[in-house]
PyMOL commands that place a pseudoatom at each C-alpha (Angstrom):
pseudoatom trace, name=CA, resn=UNK, resi=1, chain=A, elem=C, hetatm=0, pos=[7.996, -56.989, 18.187]
pseudoatom trace, name=CA, resn=UNK, resi=2, chain=A, elem=C, hetatm=0, pos=[8.861, -58.597, 14.654]
pseudoatom trace, name=CA, resn=UNK, resi=3, chain=A, elem=C, hetatm=0, pos=[8.690, -62.192, 15.918]
pseudoatom trace, name=CA, resn=UNK, resi=4, chain=A, elem=C, hetatm=0, pos=[5.637, -61.445, 19.238]
pseudoatom trace, name=CA, resn=UNK, resi=5, chain=A, elem=C, hetatm=0, pos=[3.408, -59.074, 16.579]
pseudoatom trace, name=CA, resn=UNK, resi=6, chain=A, elem=C, hetatm=0, pos=[3.554, -62.067, 14.667]
pseudoatom trace, name=CA, resn=UNK, resi=7, chain=A, elem=C, hetatm=0, pos=[2.251, -63.975, 16.510]
pseudoatom trace, name=CA, resn=UNK, resi=8, chain=A, elem=C, hetatm=0, pos=[-0.134, -61.547, 18.159]
pseudoatom trace, name=CA, resn=UNK, resi=9, chain=A, elem=C, hetatm=0, pos=[-2.075, -61.915, 14.352]
pseudoatom trace, name=CA, resn=UNK, resi=10, chain=A, elem=C, hetatm=0, pos=[-2.532, -65.492, 14.517]
pseudoatom trace, name=CA, resn=UNK, resi=11, chain=A, elem=C, hetatm=0, pos=[-4.227, -65.120, 17.945]
pseudoatom trace, name=CA, resn=UNK, resi=12, chain=A, elem=C, hetatm=0, pos=[-6.209, -63.289, 16.771]
pseudoatom trace, name=CA, resn=UNK, resi=13, chain=A, elem=C, hetatm=0, pos=[-7.382, -65.333, 14.391]
pseudoatom trace, name=CA, resn=UNK, resi=14, chain=A, elem=C, hetatm=0, pos=[-8.576, -67.370, 16.876]
pseudoatom trace, name=CA, resn=UNK, resi=15, chain=A, elem=C, hetatm=0, pos=[-10.691, -64.983, 18.856]
pseudoatom trace, name=CA, resn=UNK, resi=16, chain=A, elem=C, hetatm=0, pos=[-12.754, -63.983, 15.847]
pseudoatom trace, name=CA, resn=UNK, resi=17, chain=A, elem=C, hetatm=0, pos=[-15.132, -67.236, 17.001]
pseudoatom trace, name=CA, resn=UNK, resi=18, chain=A, elem=C, hetatm=0, pos=[-15.487, -65.998, 19.966]
pseudoatom trace, name=CA, resn=UNK, resi=19, chain=A, elem=C, hetatm=0, pos=[-18.319, -63.275, 19.268]
pseudoatom trace, name=CA, resn=UNK, resi=20, chain=A, elem=C, hetatm=0, pos=[-21.377, -65.984, 18.147]
pseudoatom trace, name=CA, resn=UNK, resi=21, chain=A, elem=C, hetatm=0, pos=[-19.937, -67.675, 21.783]
pseudoatom trace, name=CA, resn=UNK, resi=22, chain=A, elem=C, hetatm=0, pos=[-20.281, -64.401, 24.065]
pseudoatom trace, name=CA, resn=UNK, resi=23, chain=A, elem=C, hetatm=0, pos=[-24.038, -64.077, 22.778]
pseudoatom trace, name=CA, resn=UNK, resi=24, chain=A, elem=C, hetatm=0, pos=[-25.495, -66.756, 24.066]
pseudoatom trace, name=CA, resn=UNK, resi=25, chain=A, elem=C, hetatm=0, pos=[-23.946, -66.489, 27.335]
pseudoatom trace, name=CA, resn=UNK, resi=26, chain=A, elem=C, hetatm=0, pos=[-25.310, -63.363, 27.576]
pseudoatom trace, name=CA, resn=UNK, resi=27, chain=A, elem=C, hetatm=0, pos=[-28.802, -65.069, 28.238]
pseudoatom trace, name=CA, resn=UNK, resi=28, chain=A, elem=C, hetatm=0, pos=[-27.751, -67.747, 30.840]
pseudoatom trace, name=CA, resn=UNK, resi=29, chain=A, elem=C, hetatm=0, pos=[-25.865, -66.032, 33.781]
pseudoatom trace, name=CA, resn=UNK, resi=30, chain=A, elem=C, hetatm=0, pos=[-22.484, -67.453, 34.512]
pseudoatom trace, name=CA, resn=UNK, resi=31, chain=A, elem=C, hetatm=0, pos=[-20.487, -67.516, 37.681]
pseudoatom trace, name=CA, resn=UNK, resi=32, chain=A, elem=C, hetatm=0, pos=[-17.835, -64.630, 37.971]
pseudoatom trace, name=CA, resn=UNK, resi=33, chain=A, elem=C, hetatm=0, pos=[-15.054, -65.880, 36.462]
pseudoatom trace, name=CA, resn=UNK, resi=34, chain=A, elem=C, hetatm=0, pos=[-11.306, -64.505, 37.397]
pseudoatom trace, name=CA, resn=UNK, resi=35, chain=A, elem=C, hetatm=0, pos=[-9.785, -61.898, 34.773]
pseudoatom trace, name=CA, resn=UNK, resi=36, chain=A, elem=C, hetatm=0, pos=[-7.254, -64.146, 32.435]
pseudoatom trace, name=CA, resn=UNK, resi=37, chain=A, elem=C, hetatm=0, pos=[-3.651, -62.424, 33.041]
pseudoatom trace, name=CA, resn=UNK, resi=38, chain=A, elem=C, hetatm=0, pos=[-3.166, -60.207, 30.055]
pseudoatom trace, name=CA, resn=UNK, resi=39, chain=A, elem=C, hetatm=0, pos=[0.464, -59.902, 28.517]
pseudoatom trace, name=CA, resn=UNK, resi=40, chain=A, elem=C, hetatm=0, pos=[2.246, -56.558, 29.625]
pseudoatom trace, name=CA, resn=UNK, resi=41, chain=A, elem=C, hetatm=0, pos=[3.474, -54.218, 26.919]
pseudoatom trace, name=CA, resn=UNK, resi=42, chain=A, elem=C, hetatm=0, pos=[6.040, -51.174, 26.498]
pseudoatom trace, name=CA, resn=UNK, resi=43, chain=A, elem=C, hetatm=0, pos=[8.189, -48.825, 24.436]
pseudoatom trace, name=CA, resn=UNK, resi=44, chain=A, elem=C, hetatm=0, pos=[9.881, -46.384, 24.498]
pseudoatom trace, name=CA, resn=UNK, resi=45, chain=A, elem=C, hetatm=0, pos=[10.813, -43.935, 21.333]
pseudoatom trace, name=CA, resn=UNK, resi=46, chain=A, elem=C, hetatm=0, pos=[14.632, -43.376, 20.596]
pseudoatom trace, name=CA, resn=UNK, resi=47, chain=A, elem=C, hetatm=0, pos=[14.926, -40.808, 17.346]
pseudoatom trace, name=CA, resn=UNK, resi=48, chain=A, elem=C, hetatm=0, pos=[13.494, -43.281, 14.670]
pseudoatom trace, name=CA, resn=UNK, resi=49, chain=A, elem=C, hetatm=0, pos=[14.613, -46.194, 16.677]
pseudoatom trace, name=CA, resn=UNK, resi=50, chain=A, elem=C, hetatm=0, pos=[12.014, -47.466, 19.838]
pseudoatom trace, name=CA, resn=UNK, resi=51, chain=A, elem=C, hetatm=0, pos=[12.647, -49.861, 22.455]
pseudoatom trace, name=CA, resn=UNK, resi=52, chain=A, elem=C, hetatm=0, pos=[9.696, -52.830, 22.579]
pseudoatom trace, name=CA, resn=UNK, resi=53, chain=A, elem=C, hetatm=0, pos=[9.201, -54.838, 25.671]
pseudoatom trace, name=CA, resn=UNK, resi=54, chain=A, elem=C, hetatm=0, pos=[6.572, -57.857, 26.270]
pseudoatom trace, name=CA, resn=UNK, resi=55, chain=A, elem=C, hetatm=0, pos=[5.620, -59.938, 28.916]
pseudoatom trace, name=CA, resn=UNK, resi=56, chain=A, elem=C, hetatm=0, pos=[3.791, -63.150, 27.723]
pseudoatom trace, name=CA, resn=UNK, resi=57, chain=A, elem=C, hetatm=0, pos=[0.520, -63.842, 29.674]
pseudoatom trace, name=CA, resn=UNK, resi=58, chain=A, elem=C, hetatm=0, pos=[1.396, -67.059, 31.402]
pseudoatom trace, name=CA, resn=UNK, resi=59, chain=A, elem=C, hetatm=0, pos=[-0.414, -70.204, 30.210]
pseudoatom trace, name=CA, resn=UNK, resi=60, chain=A, elem=C, hetatm=0, pos=[-4.513, -70.678, 31.483]
pseudoatom trace, name=CA, resn=UNK, resi=61, chain=A, elem=C, hetatm=0, pos=[-3.236, -74.234, 32.361]
pseudoatom trace, name=CA, resn=UNK, resi=62, chain=A, elem=C, hetatm=0, pos=[0.549, -73.680, 33.794]
pseudoatom trace, name=CA, resn=UNK, resi=63, chain=A, elem=C, hetatm=0, pos=[1.442, -75.521, 36.937]
pseudoatom trace, name=CA, resn=UNK, resi=64, chain=A, elem=C, hetatm=0, pos=[1.325, -73.062, 39.394]
pseudoatom trace, name=CA, resn=UNK, resi=65, chain=A, elem=C, hetatm=0, pos=[4.787, -73.469, 40.597]
pseudoatom trace, name=CA, resn=UNK, resi=66, chain=A, elem=C, hetatm=0, pos=[5.614, -72.964, 36.228]
pseudoatom trace, name=CA, resn=UNK, resi=67, chain=A, elem=C, hetatm=0, pos=[8.193, -70.620, 35.798]
pseudoatom trace, name=CA, resn=UNK, resi=68, chain=A, elem=C, hetatm=0, pos=[7.263, -67.359, 35.368]
pseudoatom trace, name=CA, resn=UNK, resi=69, chain=A, elem=C, hetatm=0, pos=[7.127, -66.056, 31.566]
pseudoatom trace, name=CA, resn=UNK, resi=70, chain=A, elem=C, hetatm=0, pos=[10.804, -63.919, 30.735]
pseudoatom trace, name=CA, resn=UNK, resi=71, chain=A, elem=C, hetatm=0, pos=[10.205, -60.111, 28.691]
pseudoatom trace, name=CA, resn=UNK, resi=72, chain=A, elem=C, hetatm=0, pos=[11.498, -59.785, 25.744]
pseudoatom trace, name=CA, resn=UNK, resi=73, chain=A, elem=C, hetatm=0, pos=[12.840, -57.268, 24.653]
pseudoatom trace, name=CA, resn=UNK, resi=74, chain=A, elem=C, hetatm=0, pos=[14.290, -55.540, 20.922]
pseudoatom trace, name=CA, resn=UNK, resi=75, chain=A, elem=C, hetatm=0, pos=[14.586, -52.484, 19.141]
pseudoatom trace, name=CA, resn=UNK, resi=76, chain=A, elem=C, hetatm=0, pos=[13.032, -51.039, 15.811]
pseudoatom trace, name=CA, resn=UNK, resi=77, chain=A, elem=C, hetatm=0, pos=[12.541, -48.970, 12.957]
pseudoatom trace, name=CA, resn=UNK, resi=78, chain=A, elem=C, hetatm=0, pos=[9.715, -49.324, 10.073]
pseudoatom trace, name=CA, resn=UNK, resi=79, chain=A, elem=C, hetatm=0, pos=[10.251, -48.047, 7.261]
pseudoatom trace, name=CA, resn=UNK, resi=80, chain=A, elem=C, hetatm=0, pos=[8.266, -46.454, 4.586]
pseudoatom trace, name=CA, resn=UNK, resi=81, chain=A, elem=C, hetatm=0, pos=[8.259, -45.566, 1.155]
pseudoatom trace, name=CA, resn=UNK, resi=82, chain=A, elem=C, hetatm=0, pos=[5.738, -42.534, -0.034]
pseudoatom trace, name=CA, resn=UNK, resi=83, chain=A, elem=C, hetatm=0, pos=[1.674, -42.628, -0.760]
pseudoatom trace, name=CA, resn=UNK, resi=84, chain=A, elem=C, hetatm=0, pos=[2.329, -45.924, 1.223]
pseudoatom trace, name=CA, resn=UNK, resi=85, chain=A, elem=C, hetatm=0, pos=[1.379, -45.221, 5.049]
pseudoatom trace, name=CA, resn=UNK, resi=86, chain=A, elem=C, hetatm=0, pos=[2.327, -49.122, 6.073]
pseudoatom trace, name=CA, resn=UNK, resi=87, chain=A, elem=C, hetatm=0, pos=[5.444, -49.659, 6.024]
pseudoatom trace, name=CA, resn=UNK, resi=88, chain=A, elem=C, hetatm=0, pos=[7.149, -52.015, 3.431]
pseudoatom trace, name=CA, resn=UNK, resi=89, chain=A, elem=C, hetatm=0, pos=[9.683, -52.868, 6.210]
pseudoatom trace, name=CA, resn=UNK, resi=90, chain=A, elem=C, hetatm=0, pos=[10.227, -53.432, 9.743]
pseudoatom trace, name=CA, resn=UNK, resi=91, chain=A, elem=C, hetatm=0, pos=[13.536, -54.038, 11.143]
pseudoatom trace, name=CA, resn=UNK, resi=92, chain=A, elem=C, hetatm=0, pos=[14.277, -55.468, 14.091]
pseudoatom trace, name=CA, resn=UNK, resi=93, chain=A, elem=C, hetatm=0, pos=[17.695, -55.493, 17.482]
pseudoatom trace, name=CA, resn=UNK, resi=94, chain=A, elem=C, hetatm=0, pos=[17.655, -57.829, 20.091]
pseudoatom trace, name=CA, resn=UNK, resi=95, chain=A, elem=C, hetatm=0, pos=[19.066, -60.887, 21.552]
pseudoatom trace, name=CA, resn=UNK, resi=96, chain=A, elem=C, hetatm=0, pos=[17.512, -64.998, 20.867]
pseudoatom trace, name=CA, resn=UNK, resi=97, chain=A, elem=C, hetatm=0, pos=[16.897, -66.567, 24.140]
pseudoatom trace, name=CA, resn=UNK, resi=98, chain=A, elem=C, hetatm=0, pos=[20.083, -68.058, 25.282]
pseudoatom trace, name=CA, resn=UNK, resi=99, chain=A, elem=C, hetatm=0, pos=[21.908, -66.224, 23.033]
pseudoatom trace, name=CA, resn=UNK, resi=100, chain=A, elem=C, hetatm=0, pos=[23.925, -63.308, 24.233]
pseudoatom trace, name=CA, resn=UNK, resi=101, chain=A, elem=C, hetatm=0, pos=[24.599, -62.143, 20.260]
pseudoatom trace, name=CA, resn=UNK, resi=102, chain=A, elem=C, hetatm=0, pos=[22.705, -59.464, 19.030]
pseudoatom trace, name=CA, resn=UNK, resi=103, chain=A, elem=C, hetatm=0, pos=[20.723, -60.225, 16.016]
pseudoatom trace, name=CA, resn=UNK, resi=104, chain=A, elem=C, hetatm=0, pos=[19.425, -57.352, 12.989]
pseudoatom trace, name=CA, resn=UNK, resi=105, chain=A, elem=C, hetatm=0, pos=[16.312, -58.907, 11.860]
pseudoatom trace, name=CA, resn=UNK, resi=106, chain=A, elem=C, hetatm=0, pos=[14.528, -57.488, 8.439]
pseudoatom trace, name=CA, resn=UNK, resi=107, chain=A, elem=C, hetatm=0, pos=[10.669, -58.141, 8.400]
pseudoatom trace, name=CA, resn=UNK, resi=108, chain=A, elem=C, hetatm=0, pos=[11.115, -57.932, 4.212]
pseudoatom trace, name=CA, resn=UNK, resi=109, chain=A, elem=C, hetatm=0, pos=[7.048, -57.926, 1.896]
pseudoatom trace, name=CA, resn=UNK, resi=110, chain=A, elem=C, hetatm=0, pos=[5.912, -61.030, 0.437]
pseudoatom trace, name=CA, resn=UNK, resi=111, chain=A, elem=C, hetatm=0, pos=[7.903, -61.089, -3.228]
pseudoatom trace, name=CA, resn=UNK, resi=112, chain=A, elem=C, hetatm=0, pos=[11.034, -61.186, -2.454]
pseudoatom trace, name=CA, resn=UNK, resi=113, chain=A, elem=C, hetatm=0, pos=[13.558, -62.784, -4.388]
pseudoatom trace, name=CA, resn=UNK, resi=114, chain=A, elem=C, hetatm=0, pos=[14.490, -65.962, -1.834]
pseudoatom trace, name=CA, resn=UNK, resi=115, chain=A, elem=C, hetatm=0, pos=[17.492, -66.883, -4.026]
pseudoatom trace, name=CA, resn=UNK, resi=116, chain=A, elem=C, hetatm=0, pos=[19.530, -63.428, -3.161]
pseudoatom trace, name=CA, resn=UNK, resi=117, chain=A, elem=C, hetatm=0, pos=[19.963, -62.864, 0.011]
pseudoatom trace, name=CA, resn=UNK, resi=118, chain=A, elem=C, hetatm=0, pos=[19.061, -59.261, 1.631]
pseudoatom trace, name=CA, resn=UNK, resi=119, chain=A, elem=C, hetatm=0, pos=[22.266, -57.353, 2.918]
pseudoatom trace, name=CA, resn=UNK, resi=120, chain=A, elem=C, hetatm=0, pos=[22.779, -53.936, 4.792]
pseudoatom trace, name=CA, resn=UNK, resi=121, chain=A, elem=C, hetatm=0, pos=[24.972, -51.225, 4.684]
pseudoatom trace, name=CA, resn=UNK, resi=122, chain=A, elem=C, hetatm=0, pos=[26.526, -49.185, 7.191]
pseudoatom trace, name=CA, resn=UNK, resi=123, chain=A, elem=C, hetatm=0, pos=[28.026, -46.512, 5.030]
pseudoatom trace, name=CA, resn=UNK, resi=124, chain=A, elem=C, hetatm=0, pos=[29.335, -46.676, 1.986]
pseudoatom trace, name=CA, resn=UNK, resi=125, chain=A, elem=C, hetatm=0, pos=[32.754, -47.600, 2.332]
pseudoatom trace, name=CA, resn=UNK, resi=126, chain=A, elem=C, hetatm=0, pos=[31.543, -50.181, 4.214]
pseudoatom trace, name=CA, resn=UNK, resi=127, chain=A, elem=C, hetatm=0, pos=[31.170, -54.361, 2.979]
pseudoatom trace, name=CA, resn=UNK, resi=128, chain=A, elem=C, hetatm=0, pos=[27.412, -55.317, 3.044]
pseudoatom trace, name=CA, resn=UNK, resi=129, chain=A, elem=C, hetatm=0, pos=[26.900, -57.231, 5.725]
pseudoatom trace, name=CA, resn=UNK, resi=130, chain=A, elem=C, hetatm=0, pos=[24.461, -60.771, 4.131]
pseudoatom trace, name=CA, resn=UNK, resi=131, chain=A, elem=C, hetatm=0, pos=[21.820, -61.999, 6.071]
pseudoatom trace, name=CA, resn=UNK, resi=132, chain=A, elem=C, hetatm=0, pos=[20.036, -64.888, 5.743]
pseudoatom trace, name=CA, resn=UNK, resi=133, chain=A, elem=C, hetatm=0, pos=[16.538, -65.908, 4.748]
pseudoatom trace, name=CA, resn=UNK, resi=134, chain=A, elem=C, hetatm=0, pos=[15.101, -68.010, 8.014]
pseudoatom trace, name=CA, resn=UNK, resi=135, chain=A, elem=C, hetatm=0, pos=[11.386, -68.408, 7.053]
pseudoatom trace, name=CA, resn=UNK, resi=136, chain=A, elem=C, hetatm=0, pos=[8.838, -66.611, 5.594]
pseudoatom trace, name=CA, resn=UNK, resi=137, chain=A, elem=C, hetatm=0, pos=[4.993, -66.059, 7.398]
pseudoatom trace, name=CA, resn=UNK, resi=138, chain=A, elem=C, hetatm=0, pos=[1.119, -65.608, 6.248]
pseudoatom trace, name=CA, resn=UNK, resi=139, chain=A, elem=C, hetatm=0, pos=[0.964, -62.975, 5.155]
pseudoatom trace, name=CA, resn=UNK, resi=140, chain=A, elem=C, hetatm=0, pos=[3.302, -61.879, 2.788]
pseudoatom trace, name=CA, resn=UNK, resi=141, chain=A, elem=C, hetatm=0, pos=[6.224, -61.158, 5.871]
pseudoatom trace, name=CA, resn=UNK, resi=142, chain=A, elem=C, hetatm=0, pos=[10.372, -63.279, 5.356]
pseudoatom trace, name=CA, resn=UNK, resi=143, chain=A, elem=C, hetatm=0, pos=[12.349, -63.107, 7.775]
pseudoatom trace, name=CA, resn=UNK, resi=144, chain=A, elem=C, hetatm=0, pos=[15.884, -61.840, 7.276]
pseudoatom trace, name=CA, resn=UNK, resi=145, chain=A, elem=C, hetatm=0, pos=[18.412, -62.073, 9.382]
pseudoatom trace, name=CA, resn=UNK, resi=146, chain=A, elem=C, hetatm=0, pos=[22.568, -62.279, 10.577]
pseudoatom trace, name=CA, resn=UNK, resi=147, chain=A, elem=C, hetatm=0, pos=[24.294, -61.685, 14.111]
pseudoatom trace, name=CA, resn=UNK, resi=148, chain=A, elem=C, hetatm=0, pos=[25.429, -58.876, 14.131]
pseudoatom trace, name=CA, resn=UNK, resi=149, chain=A, elem=C, hetatm=0, pos=[29.393, -58.561, 14.960]
pseudoatom trace, name=CA, resn=UNK, resi=150, chain=A, elem=C, hetatm=0, pos=[30.749, -55.756, 18.223]
pseudoatom trace, name=CA, resn=UNK, resi=151, chain=A, elem=C, hetatm=0, pos=[32.356, -53.680, 15.443]
pseudoatom trace, name=CA, resn=UNK, resi=152, chain=A, elem=C, hetatm=0, pos=[29.296, -53.402, 13.360]
pseudoatom trace, name=CA, resn=UNK, resi=153, chain=A, elem=C, hetatm=0, pos=[27.066, -52.147, 16.086]
pseudoatom trace, name=CA, resn=UNK, resi=154, chain=A, elem=C, hetatm=0, pos=[30.374, -49.971, 16.839]
pseudoatom trace, name=CA, resn=UNK, resi=155, chain=A, elem=C, hetatm=0, pos=[29.724, -48.344, 13.150]
pseudoatom trace, name=CA, resn=UNK, resi=156, chain=A, elem=C, hetatm=0, pos=[25.766, -47.662, 13.545]
pseudoatom trace, name=CA, resn=UNK, resi=157, chain=A, elem=C, hetatm=0, pos=[25.888, -46.064, 17.154]
pseudoatom trace, name=CA, resn=UNK, resi=158, chain=A, elem=C, hetatm=0, pos=[28.655, -43.808, 15.672]
pseudoatom trace, name=CA, resn=UNK, resi=159, chain=A, elem=C, hetatm=0, pos=[26.741, -43.375, 12.109]
pseudoatom trace, name=CA, resn=UNK, resi=160, chain=A, elem=C, hetatm=0, pos=[25.820, -39.930, 11.211]
pseudoatom trace, name=CA, resn=UNK, resi=161, chain=A, elem=C, hetatm=0, pos=[23.873, -39.976, 7.624]
pseudoatom trace, name=CA, resn=UNK, resi=162, chain=A, elem=C, hetatm=0, pos=[20.958, -43.112, 6.792]
pseudoatom trace, name=CA, resn=UNK, resi=163, chain=A, elem=C, hetatm=0, pos=[22.368, -47.262, 5.901]
pseudoatom trace, name=CA, resn=UNK, resi=164, chain=A, elem=C, hetatm=0, pos=[21.365, -49.499, 3.249]
pseudoatom trace, name=CA, resn=UNK, resi=165, chain=A, elem=C, hetatm=0, pos=[19.187, -52.257, 3.105]
pseudoatom trace, name=CA, resn=UNK, resi=166, chain=A, elem=C, hetatm=0, pos=[19.513, -53.659, -0.343]
pseudoatom trace, name=CA, resn=UNK, resi=167, chain=A, elem=C, hetatm=0, pos=[17.028, -56.624, -1.109]
pseudoatom trace, name=CA, resn=UNK, resi=168, chain=A, elem=C, hetatm=0, pos=[15.351, -57.826, -4.402]
pseudoatom trace, name=CA, resn=UNK, resi=169, chain=A, elem=C, hetatm=0, pos=[12.074, -58.534, -6.004]
pseudoatom trace, name=CA, resn=UNK, resi=170, chain=A, elem=C, hetatm=0, pos=[11.178, -61.675, -7.863]
pseudoatom trace, name=CA, resn=UNK, resi=171, chain=A, elem=C, hetatm=0, pos=[11.481, -59.087, -11.424]
pseudoatom trace, name=CA, resn=UNK, resi=172, chain=A, elem=C, hetatm=0, pos=[15.341, -59.050, -10.356]
pseudoatom trace, name=CA, resn=UNK, resi=173, chain=A, elem=C, hetatm=0, pos=[15.166, -55.237, -9.553]
pseudoatom trace, name=CA, resn=UNK, resi=174, chain=A, elem=C, hetatm=0, pos=[17.377, -54.525, -6.599]
pseudoatom trace, name=CA, resn=UNK, resi=175, chain=A, elem=C, hetatm=0, pos=[15.315, -52.929, -3.184]
pseudoatom trace, name=CA, resn=UNK, resi=176, chain=A, elem=C, hetatm=0, pos=[17.745, -49.942, -1.986]
pseudoatom trace, name=CA, resn=UNK, resi=177, chain=A, elem=C, hetatm=0, pos=[15.634, -48.494, 1.598]
pseudoatom trace, name=CA, resn=UNK, resi=178, chain=A, elem=C, hetatm=0, pos=[17.825, -46.248, 3.742]
pseudoatom trace, name=CA, resn=UNK, resi=179, chain=A, elem=C, hetatm=0, pos=[17.972, -47.267, 7.527]
pseudoatom trace, name=CA, resn=UNK, resi=180, chain=A, elem=C, hetatm=0, pos=[18.219, -44.307, 9.673]
pseudoatom trace, name=CA, resn=UNK, resi=181, chain=A, elem=C, hetatm=0, pos=[21.103, -44.584, 13.224]
pseudoatom trace, name=CA, resn=UNK, resi=182, chain=A, elem=C, hetatm=0, pos=[19.747, -41.405, 14.586]
pseudoatom trace, name=CA, resn=UNK, resi=183, chain=A, elem=C, hetatm=0, pos=[18.838, -42.771, 18.153]
pseudoatom trace, name=CA, resn=UNK, resi=184, chain=A, elem=C, hetatm=0, pos=[20.145, -45.957, 17.412]
pseudoatom trace, name=CA, resn=UNK, resi=185, chain=A, elem=C, hetatm=0, pos=[22.753, -45.615, 20.644]
pseudoatom trace, name=CA, resn=UNK, resi=186, chain=A, elem=C, hetatm=0, pos=[20.714, -44.362, 22.864]
pseudoatom trace, name=CA, resn=UNK, resi=187, chain=A, elem=C, hetatm=0, pos=[18.380, -47.341, 21.947]
pseudoatom trace, name=CA, resn=UNK, resi=188, chain=A, elem=C, hetatm=0, pos=[20.477, -50.135, 22.037]
pseudoatom trace, name=CA, resn=UNK, resi=189, chain=A, elem=C, hetatm=0, pos=[21.971, -48.790, 25.743]
pseudoatom trace, name=CA, resn=UNK, resi=190, chain=A, elem=C, hetatm=0, pos=[17.882, -48.942, 26.976]
pseudoatom trace, name=CA, resn=UNK, resi=191, chain=A, elem=C, hetatm=0, pos=[17.811, -52.639, 25.618]
pseudoatom trace, name=CA, resn=UNK, resi=192, chain=A, elem=C, hetatm=0, pos=[20.651, -54.000, 27.146]
pseudoatom trace, name=CA, resn=UNK, resi=193, chain=A, elem=C, hetatm=0, pos=[19.587, -52.243, 30.573]
pseudoatom trace, name=CA, resn=UNK, resi=194, chain=A, elem=C, hetatm=0, pos=[16.796, -54.250, 30.603]
pseudoatom trace, name=CA, resn=UNK, resi=195, chain=A, elem=C, hetatm=0, pos=[18.465, -57.975, 31.075]
for i in range(1, 195): cmd.bond("trace and resi %d" % i, "trace and resi %d" % (i + 1))
show_as sticks, trace
zoom trace
């Protein structure tokens, strides 16, 4: 998940320092520890869209009467280009906590031109829908999003041809990438069923 994967990368960096402590612990027996709760993650593929759900593990220092962590779900799609095995852009549709509206989120690569808003177009005859840059994170990802109106969601569900994601790079050139809507309707129905 776009937001969760970024925090997972940051958490992984903190784990790197555990190697030497673990080797030192081998020399002296330690009392049996209760295994830490692990986050629960599931995924299902619907055409070119994947439903991802994650329930974070409870905080180690959380009081016993603390509310259980809430499951977060989104549907996403990775966009790759020729000669690059890693996705250049990650797209997701999800609901923000406490917000009934669905948001379309694009994780764009480093080097985007921030003064020019990225946009999506479901069909060539549709007006472009501008996204708003929210923040840029390490290692070189900028997040932009927009709340989706019902009409746009309906158009995405009915689309038979790819849409377009357009954003500008620092060199002043527009990057135009296809957005597949194959499986979007089924993925969205599965997302809504998670609520």
